[in-house]
C-alpha positions as a Python dict, from the first residue, in 0.01 Angstrom:
ca = {
    (1, 'X'): (0, 0, 0),
    (2, 'X'): (165, -343, -23),
    (3, 'X'): (350, -273, 301),
    (4, 'X'): (22, -190, 479),
    (5, 'X'): (-141, -504, 342),
    (6, 'X'): (147, -717, 468),
    (7, 'X'): (124, -551, 809),
    (8, 'X'): (-250, -623, 825),
    (9, 'X'): (-193, -985, 723),
    (10, 'X'): (71, -1023, 994),
    (11, 'X'): (-160, -875, 1259),
    (12, 'X'): (-450, -1092, 1145),
    (13, 'X'): (-230, -1402, 1161),
    (14, 'X'): (-122, -1298, 1512),
    (15, 'X'): (-486, -1272, 1615),
    (16, 'X'): (-571, -1620, 1483),
    (17, 'X'): (-265, -1767, 1653),
    (18, 'X'): (-355, -1601, 1983),
    (19, 'X'): (-720, -1701, 1976),
    (20, 'X'): (-627, -2062, 1897),
    (21, 'X'): (-372, -2072, 2178),
    (22, 'X'): (-623, -1927, 2423),
    (23, 'X'): (-876, -2198, 2340),
    (24, 'X'): (-613, -2461, 2409),
    (25, 'X'): (-460, -2299, 2718),
    (26, 'X'): (-781, -2220, 2902),
    (27, 'X'): (-870, -2588, 2918),
    (28, 'X'): (-586, -2618, 3169),
    (29, 'X'): (-619, -2557, 3547),
    (30, 'X'): (-496, -2241, 3724),
    (31, 'X'): (-189, -2430, 3845),
    (32, 'X'): (-61, -2434, 3485),
    (33, 'X'): (-19, -2054, 3476),
    (34, 'X'): (345, -2043, 3604),
    (35, 'X'): (459, -2287, 3334),
    (36, 'X'): (266, -2099, 3068),
    (37, 'X'): (424, -1771, 3182),
    (38, 'X'): (772, -1916, 3145),
    (39, 'X'): (680, -2034, 2796),
    (40, 'X'): (546, -1693, 2696),
    (41, 'X'): (860, -1524, 2826),
    (42, 'X'): (1060, -1727, 2577),
    (43, 'X'): (827, -1637, 2292),
    (44, 'X'): (781, -1264, 2363),
    (45, 'X'): (1139, -1155, 2282),
    (46, 'X'): (1102, -1318, 1941),
    (47, 'X'): (755, -1188, 1853),
    (48, 'X'): (797, -842, 2008),
    (49, 'X'): (1166, -778, 1941),
    (50, 'X'): (1100, -430, 1800),
    (51, 'X'): (892, -326, 2102),
    (52, 'X'): (1162, -446, 2340),
    (53, 'X'): (1430, -248, 2156),
    (54, 'X'): (1211, 61, 2188),
    (55, 'X'): (1161, 0, 2560),
    (56, 'X'): (1538, -26, 2602),
    (57, 'X'): (1577, 312, 2428),
    (58, 'X'): (1294, 487, 2615),
    (59, 'X'): (1362, 373, 2971),
    (60, 'X'): (1464, 693, 3160),
    (61, 'X'): (1827, 737, 3260),
    (62, 'X'): (1733, 730, 3630),
    (63, 'X'): (1672, 354, 3591),
    (64, 'X'): (1995, 283, 3403),
    (65, 'X'): (2148, 85, 3689),
    (66, 'X'): (1853, -156, 3686),
    (67, 'X'): (1769, -152, 3316),
    (68, 'X'): (1812, -524, 3242),
    (69, 'X'): (1617, -629, 3549),
    (70, 'X'): (1334, -383, 3481),
    (71, 'X'): (1296, -488, 3118),
    (72, 'X'): (1304, -857, 3207),
    (73, 'X'): (1036, -808, 3471),
    (74, 'X'): (833, -593, 3232),
    (75, 'X'): (817, -890, 2994),
    (76, 'X'): (724, -1117, 3284),
    (77, 'X'): (448, -877, 3389),
    (78, 'X'): (308, -864, 3036),
    (79, 'X'): (305, -1243, 3011),
    (80, 'X'): (140, -1279, 3352),
    (81, 'X'): (-117, -1008, 3273),
    (82, 'X'): (-228, -1185, 2956),
    (83, 'X'): (-265, -1515, 3139),
    (84, 'X'): (-458, -1354, 3425),
    (85, 'X'): (-709, -1215, 3175),
    (86, 'X'): (-764, -1559, 3024),
    (87, 'X'): (-759, -1752, 3355),
    (88, 'X'): (-926, -1489, 3576),
    (89, 'X'): (-1215, -1699, 3709),
    (90, 'X'): (-995, -2004, 3764),
    (91, 'X'): (-729, -1801, 3946),
    (92, 'X'): (-983, -1640, 4180),
    (93, 'X'): (-1144, -1976, 4251),
    (94, 'X'): (-804, -2134, 4313),
    (95, 'X'): (-694, -1853, 4546),
    (96, 'X'): (-972, -1641, 4707),
    (97, 'X'): (-704, -1392, 4825),
    (98, 'X'): (-569, -1341, 4473),
    (99, 'X'): (-712, -985, 4463),
    (100, 'X'): (-658, -741, 4751),
    (101, 'X'): (-793, -386, 4764),
    (102, 'X'): (-684, -68, 4942),
    (103, 'X'): (-842, 276, 4917),
    (104, 'X'): (-1205, 165, 4912),
    (105, 'X'): (-1286, 474, 5120),
    (106, 'X'): (-1213, 695, 4819),
    (107, 'X'): (-1465, 502, 4609),
    (108, 'X'): (-1723, 511, 4888),
    (109, 'X'): (-1686, 887, 4937),
    (110, 'X'): (-1713, 946, 4563),
    (111, 'X'): (-2026, 730, 4548),
    (112, 'X'): (-2190, 936, 4825),
    (113, 'X'): (-2138, 1254, 4623),
    (114, 'X'): (-2351, 1110, 4344),
    (115, 'X'): (-2163, 1272, 4055),
    (116, 'X'): (-2014, 953, 3918),
    (117, 'X'): (-1656, 831, 3941),
    (118, 'X'): (-1366, 848, 3697),
    (119, 'X'): (-1111, 569, 3740),
    (120, 'X'): (-780, 683, 3593),
    (121, 'X'): (-545, 394, 3533),
    (122, 'X'): (-264, 309, 3291),
    (123, 'X'): (-105, 19, 3106),
    (124, 'X'): (47, -74, 3439),
    (125, 'X'): (41, -396, 3639),
    (126, 'X'): (-282, -571, 3542),
    (127, 'X'): (-518, -292, 3439),
    (128, 'X'): (-774, -536, 3294),
    (129, 'X'): (-836, -719, 3622),
    (130, 'X'): (-907, -387, 3792),
    (131, 'X'): (-1213, -346, 3571),
    (132, 'X'): (-1342, -693, 3655),
    (133, 'X'): (-1303, -631, 4027),
    (134, 'X'): (-1472, -291, 4019),
    (135, 'X'): (-1770, -451, 3854),
    (136, 'X'): (-1778, -720, 4125),
    (137, 'X'): (-1783, -439, 4384),
    (138, 'X'): (-2115, -333, 4237),
    (139, 'X'): (-1997, -28, 4042),
    (140, 'X'): (-2165, 0, 3700),
    (141, 'X'): (-1841, 32, 3506),
    (142, 'X'): (-1790, 156, 3152),
    (143, 'X'): (-1440, 173, 3004),
    (144, 'X'): (-1308, 382, 2718),
    (145, 'X'): (-1122, 164, 2469),
    (146, 'X'): (-932, 221, 2148),
    (147, 'X'): (-967, -16, 1853),
    (148, 'X'): (-687, -265, 1798),
    (149, 'X'): (-499, -283, 1469),
    (150, 'X'): (-747, -540, 1333),
    (151, 'X'): (-1119, -564, 1412),
    (152, 'X'): (-1097, -929, 1518),
    (153, 'X'): (-852, -841, 1795),
    (154, 'X'): (-1076, -556, 1915),
    (155, 'X'): (-1374, -789, 1939),
    (156, 'X'): (-1160, -1058, 2102),
    (157, 'X'): (-1036, -832, 2384),
    (158, 'X'): (-1375, -667, 2436),
    (159, 'X'): (-1537, -1009, 2471),
    (160, 'X'): (-1345, -1073, 2795),
    (161, 'X'): (-1446, -734, 2935),
    (162, 'X'): (-1813, -762, 2849),
    (163, 'X'): (-1835, -1125, 2962),
    (164, 'X'): (-1734, -1000, 3308),
    (165, 'X'): (-1984, -715, 3315),
    (166, 'X'): (-1764, -430, 3192),
    (167, 'X'): (-1925, -215, 2923),
    (168, 'X'): (-1700, -76, 2650),
    (169, 'X'): (-1725, 272, 2495),
    (170, 'X'): (-1563, 283, 2151),
    (171, 'X'): (-1714, 596, 1994),
    (172, 'X'): (-1806, 951, 2103),
    (173, 'X'): (-1623, 875, 2426),
    (174, 'X'): (-1643, 1221, 2586),
    (175, 'X'): (-2013, 1269, 2514),
    (176, 'X'): (-2110, 919, 2622),
    (177, 'X'): (-1891, 935, 2933),
    (178, 'X'): (-2047, 1263, 3047),
    (179, 'X'): (-2394, 1111, 3012),
    (180, 'X'): (-2292, 816, 3226),
    (181, 'X'): (-2126, 1032, 3491),
    (182, 'X'): (-2435, 1251, 3519),
    (183, 'X'): (-2623, 926, 3591),
    (184, 'X'): (-2384, 856, 3877),
    (185, 'X'): (-2202, 574, 3700),
    (186, 'X'): (-1832, 488, 3685),
    (187, 'X'): (-1607, 548, 3385),
    (188, 'X'): (-1263, 391, 3356),
    (189, 'X'): (-990, 520, 3129),
    (190, 'X'): (-621, 477, 3049),
    (191, 'X'): (-460, 805, 2951),
    (192, 'X'): (-93, 713, 2926),
    (193, 'X'): (-62, 682, 2547),
    (194, 'X'): (85, 945, 2315),
    (195, 'X'): (-173, 1216, 2247),
    (196, 'X'): (35, 1388, 1977),
    (197, 'X'): (-151, 1695, 1843),
    (198, 'X'): (-463, 1613, 2047),
    (199, 'X'): (-290, 1661, 2380),
    (200, 'X'): (-93, 1903, 2593),
    (201, 'X'): (282, 1918, 2635),
    (202, 'X'): (383, 1838, 2992),
    (203, 'X'): (691, 1700, 3162),
    (204, 'X'): (718, 1322, 3189),
    (205, 'X'): (1037, 1181, 3343),
    (206, 'X'): (1229, 1496, 3257),
    (207, 'X'): (1119, 1520, 2893),
    (208, 'X'): (828, 1680, 2712),
    (209, 'X'): (545, 1445, 2621),
    (210, 'X'): (191, 1494, 2492),
    (211, 'X'): (-93, 1373, 2718),
    (212, 'X'): (-470, 1384, 2667),
    (213, 'X'): (-686, 1640, 2845),
    (214, 'X'): (-992, 1411, 2846),
    (215, 'X'): (-958, 1298, 3212),
    (216, 'X'): (-958, 1663, 3320),
    (217, 'X'): (-1244, 1760, 3089),
    (218, 'X'): (-1465, 1478, 3219),
    (219, 'X'): (-1388, 1555, 3583),
    (220, 'X'): (-1435, 1932, 3558),
    (221, 'X'): (-1752, 1921, 3347),
    (222, 'X'): (-1925, 1649, 3549),
    (223, 'X'): (-1791, 1722, 3897),
    (224, 'X'): (-1690, 1354, 3923),
    (225, 'X'): (-1370, 1287, 4121),
    (226, 'X'): (-1072, 1168, 3918),
    (227, 'X'): (-925, 876, 4113),
    (228, 'X'): (-579, 745, 4011),
    (229, 'X'): (-594, 366, 4040),
    (230, 'X'): (-319, 108, 3998),
    (231, 'X'): (-274, -268, 4025),
    (232, 'X'): (58, -397, 4161),
    (233, 'X'): (192, -749, 4195),
    (234, 'X'): (286, -866, 4543),
    (235, 'X'): (555, -1112, 4648),
    (236, 'X'): (298, -1378, 4728),
    (237, 'X'): (162, -1363, 4372),
    (238, 'X'): (-152, -1167, 4459),
    (239, 'X'): (-260, -839, 4299),
    (240, 'X'): (-307, -524, 4506),
    (241, 'X'): (-567, -280, 4370),
    (242, 'X'): (-493, 67, 4501),
    (243, 'X'): (-747, 350, 4472),
    (244, 'X'): (-574, 676, 4557),
    (245, 'X'): (-708, 1007, 4681),
    (246, 'X'): (-878, 1204, 4399),
    (247, 'X'): (-686, 1474, 4216),
    (248, 'X'): (-808, 1819, 4318),
    (249, 'X'): (-845, 2119, 4087),
    (250, 'X'): (-778, 2479, 4184),
    (251, 'X'): (-937, 2791, 4037),
    (252, 'X'): (-722, 2967, 3783),
    (253, 'X'): (-529, 2657, 3675),
    (254, 'X'): (-463, 2617, 3306),
    (255, 'X'): (-551, 2295, 3127),
    (256, 'X'): (-181, 2224, 3090),
    (257, 'X'): (-130, 2254, 3467),
    (258, 'X'): (-419, 2018, 3532),
    (259, 'X'): (-290, 1761, 3284),
    (260, 'X'): (50, 1784, 3453),
    (261, 'X'): (-118, 1699, 3785),
    (262, 'X'): (-245, 1362, 3671),
    (263, 'X'): (80, 1288, 3486),
    (264, 'X'): (267, 1342, 3816),
    (265, 'X'): (51, 1070, 3972),
    (266, 'X'): (149, 842, 3684),
    (267, 'X'): (516, 917, 3747),
    (268, 'X'): (483, 832, 4116),
    (269, 'X'): (335, 491, 4035),
    (270, 'X'): (582, 416, 3754),
    (271, 'X'): (879, 508, 3975),
    (272, 'X'): (745, 284, 4249),
    (273, 'X'): (721, -14, 4015),
    (274, 'X'): (906, 64, 3689),
    (275, 'X'): (875, -300, 3582),
    (276, 'X'): (497, -266, 3570),
    (277, 'X'): (461, -3, 3295),
    (278, 'X'): (484, -73, 2920),
    (279, 'X'): (798, 126, 2835),
    (280, 'X'): (769, 31, 2469),
    (281, 'X'): (491, 290, 2423),
    (282, 'X'): (639, 574, 2220),
    (283, 'X'): (572, 860, 2462),
    (284, 'X'): (799, 1132, 2328),
    (285, 'X'): (769, 1122, 1950),
    (286, 'X'): (594, 1431, 1812),
    (287, 'X'): (560, 1579, 2163),
    (288, 'X'): (605, 1923, 2006),
    (289, 'X'): (263, 1880, 1842),
    (290, 'X'): (94, 1902, 2181),
    (291, 'X'): (-63, 2229, 2296),
    (292, 'X'): (118, 2458, 2536),
    (293, 'X'): (-157, 2717, 2610),
}
């Protein structure tokens, strides 16, 4: 119990430190972001040393030749992502071409069908900015979110989403999402975390991992297209939002086969930009708990 209390105190202290820093940082102009990123990159290895060790262990062997570069850029991406959340309005005002979009035709076609849209993303690139931009496109967006380790941090992160017009679903996510999809609305979700006993065992970079079936359930039950969507950093510093062709389902497929389909789309994106995904997520632990039928 004492260990849990200490962990909660540490997380609470981290929240207060972050919220104080944000208040100070966001008084600065957008041009301060590069300097702030360099500062964060010095701090991250100290604060998140355990997560970085885990990322080093979990990075697939196929990236071994570029491991140091990938992990360094992963830290840089995380630092930049955080700053872009806090400085979003200032960055867009400073550079109107900061956000670029491809694949709008997939959103438009899905809208015409009138069955709602499911945006399937991941902790990849800047997933938060994607939500802000979708809302600016006029899509009534609701996102499924998991609570943070402490309530203050949950409220803190949700405040940025809701301030920019993104509604957050925290409870009864499947039921609430189906209601919204039947109303023709858009639901966004990240399904790249470890599902343990609540998921299905599928192959992920050559190893078994447990992934949630919720994206498939929502798509099949509502008829809404499941659109893999990713945000990638470009050389000029802009962000490219890519909305891919929807995943299609065939009759006779098992749930495990359908989950594997969306996981393959994750793999394609992560291979394309391995520095963009959070490799410190423990994807393989307790994979055997996932369903196989």
